[in-house]
C-alpha positions in Angstrom: -54.6 1.6 -0.1 -51.8 4.3 0.0 -48.3 3.7 2.1 -49.3 6.6 4.0 -52.8 4.9 5.4 -50.6 1.6 6.0 -48.3 3.6 8.1 -51.2 5.4 9.9 -53.0 1.9 10.6 -49.6 0.2 11.6 -49.2 3.4 14.2 -52.8 2.7 15.7 -52.1 -1.0 15.9 -49.8 -0.3 18.1 -51.2 1.5 20.3 -53.5 -0.7 22.9 -56.9 0.4 23.7 -59.8 -1.1 25.1 -62.1 0.8 23.5 -63.0 -0.1 19.4 -61.3 2.6 16.8 -63.5 3.6 13.5 -61.6 5.3 11.0 -63.0 6.8 7.5 -61.1 6.8 5.1 -62.4 8.2 1.8 -64.8 5.6 0.7 -63.3 3.4 3.1 -64.1 2.7 6.6 -61.8 0.3 8.9 -63.6 -0.7 12.1 -60.6 -1.8 14.6 -61.7 -3.8 17.6 -59.7 -4.9 20.4 -58.8 -8.7 20.2 -59.8 -11.4 22.6 -61.4 -15.0 22.1 -60.9 -16.5 19.0 -58.5 -13.5 17.8 -56.2 -13.8 20.6 -55.0 -11.7 23.7 -53.0 -8.4 22.4 -54.4 -8.9 18.9 -56.5 -7.0 16.9 -59.6 -7.3 15.0 -59.9 -5.5 12.0 -62.9 -5.0 9.8 -62.7 -3.3 6.3 -66.3 -1.9 4.8 -66.2 -0.3 1.3 -69.4 2.1 -0.2 -71.2 0.3 -2.8 
């Protein structure tokens, strides 16, 4: 992952949102869902999908 992608991801993680966010970064898809339950309040669950 490039530095710019990391900065964008960090900026998004710092913004609280009740809605899931999907980002398509080239061959990767990032799925960010608000934390809760096992992930803990105020934290994000992040899934990275890569094209096969």
